[in-house]
C-alpha positions in Angstrom: 38.6 -18.7 -6.6 41.1 -16.0 -8.6 40.7 -14.8 -11.8 43.7 -12.6 -13.8 42.0 -9.8 -15.5 43.5 -9.3 -18.9 41.9 -6.3 -19.4 40.4 -4.0 -16.8 39.3 -0.3 -16.0 40.6 1.3 -12.8 38.1 4.2 -13.3 35.3 3.2 -11.2 34.1 6.4 -10.1 34.2 7.8 -14.0 32.3 4.6 -14.9 29.6 4.9 -12.2 28.9 8.8 -12.7 28.7 7.8 -16.6 26.4 5.1 -16.0 24.3 7.4 -13.8 23.8 10.2 -16.0 22.5 7.7 -18.8 20.3 6.1 -16.8 18.9 9.1 -15.6 18.6 10.3 -19.5 16.9 7.0 -20.3 14.5 7.5 -17.3 13.4 10.8 -18.6 12.7 10.0 -21.9 11.1 6.7 -21.2 8.9 7.2 -18.4 5.6 8.1 -19.1 3.1 10.1 -16.5 1.0 7.5 -14.8 -2.6 7.1 -15.1 -3.8 7.8 -11.9 -7.2 7.6 -12.1 -7.0 4.1 -13.8 -4.3 3.2 -11.0 -6.7 4.0 -8.0 -10.0 2.5 -9.9 -8.0 -0.8 -10.1 -6.6 -1.0 -6.3 -10.1 0.4 -5.2 -7.8 3.3 -3.6 -9.8 6.8 -2.7 -9.3 9.7 -4.8 -8.8 12.1 -2.2 -6.3 10.5 0.0 -2.4 9.5 -0.2 -0.9 7.1 2.1 2.7 7.5 3.7 5.3 5.1 2.3 9.2 4.7 2.4 11.1 2.7 0.2 13.6 0.3 1.7 16.1 -2.2 -0.4 17.9 -5.2 1.0 20.9 -7.5 0.1 23.1 -4.8 -1.9 25.3 -3.2 -2.8 24.9 -4.6 -6.1 26.0 -3.1 -9.7 22.4 -2.9 -10.5 22.0 -0.4 -7.3 22.9 2.7 -9.8 19.9 1.8 -11.7 18.0 2.3 -8.6 19.9 5.3 -7.1 19.2 7.1 -10.9 15.5 6.5 -10.3 15.4 7.8 -6.9 17.5 10.8 -7.7 15.2 11.3 -11.0 11.9 11.3 -8.7 13.3 13.0 -6.0 12.3 9.8 -3.4 14.5 9.0 -0.5 15.1 5.5 0.8 17.2 3.5 2.9 19.3 0.5 1.9 20.4 -2.4 4.4 23.7 -3.4 3.4 25.2 -6.7 3.7 28.4 -5.9 5.1 30.2 -9.5 3.7 29.8 -7.3 0.2 32.3 -4.6 0.8 34.7 -6.7 3.2 37.3 -6.1 0.5 40.0 -6.9 2.9 38.8 -10.4 3.1 38.7 -10.7 -0.4 42.3 -9.3 -1.2 43.6 -12.1 1.9 41.7 -14.6 -0.4 43.2 -13.5 -3.5 46.9 -13.7 -1.6 46.3 -17.3 -0.6 44.8 -18.3 -3.7 47.7 -17.1 -5.8 51.0 -15.8 -3.6 52.2 -14.6 -6.5 49.7 -12.1 -7.6 49.9 -8.6 -7.0 49.7 -7.2 -3.5 47.4 -4.5 -4.4 44.5 -6.3 -5.7 44.8 -5.2 -9.2 45.0 -8.8 -10.7 42.1 -9.8 -8.2 38.2 -9.7 -10.0 36.6 -10.1 -6.3 38.7 -7.7 -4.9 37.9 -5.4 -7.9 34.4 -5.6 -7.8 34.3 -5.4 -3.8 35.9 -2.2 -4.4 33.0 -1.3 -7.0 30.3 -2.1 -4.7 31.9 0.3 -1.8 31.9 3.1 -4.7 28.3 2.4 -5.3 27.1 2.2 -1.4 29.3 5.7 -1.1 27.3 7.4 -3.8 24.0 5.9 -2.2 24.9 8.3 1.1 25.8 11.1 -1.0 22.6 11.0 -2.5 21.1 11.4 0.7 19.9 8.0 1.4 19.5 6.0 5.1 22.2 3.3 5.1 21.9 0.5 7.4 23.4 -3.0 8.0 21.6 -6.1 6.8 24.1 -8.3 9.5 27.4 -9.5 8.0 26.0 -12.7 6.1 22.4 -13.6 5.1 21.7 -15.8 7.7 19.2 -17.0 10.3 20.7 -15.5 13.4 18.4 -16.5 15.7 19.4 -20.2 15.9 23.3 -19.1 15.9 25.3 -19.6 18.7 25.1 -16.2 20.7 28.8 -15.3 20.6 28.9 -15.8 16.7 25.9 -14.1 16.5 27.3 -10.8 18.0 30.6 -11.0 16.1 28.4 -11.3 12.9 27.0 -8.1 14.1 29.8 -6.4 15.5 31.8 -7.0 12.3 29.0 -5.6 10.1 29.0 -2.5 12.2 32.6 -2.0 12.1 32.8 -2.1 8.0 29.6 -0.4 7.4 30.7 2.6 10.0 31.7 5.0 7.1 28.8 4.4 5.3 26.2 4.4 8.6 24.0 7.2 8.4 22.2 7.7 12.1 22.9 7.1 15.5 21.8 4.5 16.7 22.8 2.6 13.6 19.9 1.1 11.5 19.7 -2.4 11.4 17.2 -5.4 9.7 17.5 -9.1 10.4 17.7 -11.2 7.4 14.7 -12.8 7.1 13.1 -10.9 9.5 14.5 -13.6 12.1 14.9 -12.5 15.9 12.1 -10.1 14.8 8.9 -12.1 13.3 10.2 -14.5 16.4 11.1 -12.0 18.8 8.8 -13.1 21.4 10.7 -16.7 21.5 14.1 -15.2 20.8 14.4 -12.3 22.6 18.0 -12.4 23.2 18.6 -11.3 19.2 16.9 -7.6 19.6 18.9 -7.4 22.8 22.1 -8.1 21.3 21.5 -5.6 18.5 20.6 -2.9 21.5 24.0 -3.9 23.0 25.9 -3.3 20.4 24.0 0.1 19.2 21.8 -0.9 16.7 18.2 0.1 16.4 16.3 -2.7 14.2 13.9 -1.5 11.5 10.9 -3.7 10.3 8.6 -3.5 7.3 5.1 -3.1 7.0 4.3 -3.7 3.7 6.8 -6.3 1.1 6.8 -6.1 -2.6 7.5 -10.0 -2.3 10.0 -9.2 -5.5 12.4 -12.2 -4.1 9.8 -14.5 -5.5 10.4 -15.5 -9.2 6.6 -15.9 -9.5 6.3 -12.3 -9.2 9.2 -11.1 -11.4 6.9 -10.5 -14.7 4.8 -7.8 -15.7 3.4 -5.5 -13.1 3.1 -8.3 -10.2 5.4 -6.8 -7.8 3.9 -3.3 -8.2 0.2 -5.0 -7.8 1.7 -6.7 -4.4 2.7 -3.0 -3.0 -0.7 -1.0 -4.1 -2.7 -3.6 -3.2 -1.7 -4.1 0.4 -1.6 0.0 0.7 -5.2 0.2 -0.9 -6.5 -2.5 1.0 -5.1 -1.4 4.4 -5.9 2.0 3.7 -2.0 2.5 5.5 1.3 2.9 4.2 4.8 2.2 6.0 7.9 1.0 5.1 8.0 -1.0 2.4 10.6 -3.9 1.6 12.5 -4.4 -2.0 15.5 -6.1 -2.7 18.2 -4.2 -4.9 20.8 -7.1 -4.5 20.6 -10.9 -4.1 21.4 -12.5 -0.8 23.6 -15.5 -2.0 25.4 -14.0 -4.9 27.9 -11.4 -3.8 28.1 -9.4 -7.4 24.3 -9.5 -8.8 21.4 -7.5 -8.6 17.8 -8.2 -8.3 17.4 -7.2 -11.9 13.9 -7.2 -12.2 13.4 -4.9 -9.4 16.5 -2.6 -10.8 15.0 -2.4 -14.1 11.5 -1.5 -13.2 11.6 0.8 -10.2 11.5 4.0 -12.1 8.5 2.8 -14.4 6.8 1.6 -10.5 8.0 4.8 -8.7 5.5 7.5 -10.8 2.7 4.7 -10.5 3.1 4.3 -6.7 3.1 8.0 -6.4 -0.6 8.4 -7.6 -1.5 6.4 -4.4 1.3 7.1 -2.1 3.3 10.1 -0.8 6.8 9.4 -0.3 8.3 9.8 3.2 11.9 9.7 4.5 12.7 7.0 7.2 12.4 9.5 10.0 8.4 10.2 9.3 8.3 6.3 10.5 11.4 6.0 12.5 11.5 9.0 15.4 14.1 7.7 17.9 17.1 8.1 15.1 19.3 11.1 14.9 21.2 11.7 11.5 25.1 11.5 12.1 
C-alpha cells in the first residue's frame, strides 16, 4: 500500500551520520567496564584462555542496524551481515508505488516504501564502508530446499544481482534462511550445489544467540546463551545474531540492536573477536 508523505527529509546520509555519532557518544557514556572475574565465574570459563568468536547478523538491513554499527565501531569488532536482498530491491518498491498510484511522482519522492528502501541501502553501504563483511541471505526468507529448483536458483541469482555493489568477497558469502539446505544437506544436496554453481560459498554458524525467540528477549538471556555455549564447549566459532526481522521490511530485531553494545564488553571477557577469514580460509576480499 502506498502512503503519500506530507513531511519527509531527503538527507538520509546526514541523518545516518548524526544518528551514529549520537549513539557512539551514548555508548561511551553508559557502557561500563565488565566485571570479567564475575563473568568467568558465572559461566565456568577458564581465566587463562579466550576463545575465538565472530559476530554475524541476519535478516537486515533495518533502521536499527545503525545501533549495531555504532557499537561495533566503538568496540572495534568485525562482523558479517547476511542481507535479505528483497529489502534493498528499491526498483520493485518504486514499480509497486507506480502501479498503486499512477499519478504519483515517478522519482519515488512520494512513496514511503521506496524512500525506506533507499534508507536501508544507505545503512548497508555504511556497514560495508565500516569494513564489515556483507553476504546474501537469499532474496526472501524462505525454506529453499522445498521450492522448485529453477525458482530457488532464480532467487539466488536475484540476490547476487541486487547485492553486487555491497558483496565483499570472492566467492560471495551466503547463508541459507533457517539453515535449510545446510542442516539437511545430506537429503537435499541440490541447494548447496546451486549456490556453488552461482558463485556463492555458504557460511554456517557454530553458536546461536537464539535472539529470535521472544522468550529470550529479556535481561541477559541472550548473552547467557552465547557465553554458556562458548564456555561449556570450550570452543568459539561464528555466532548467529539478528539485526532485522525476517517478515517485516522496515523493522529491526530491537532487543538485540538495543543491547549489543552492553553485551560485547561482557563477551570480550571470554572471547577474542576475530574477522570472518579467521574461520573461512577459502575467501578473498574484494
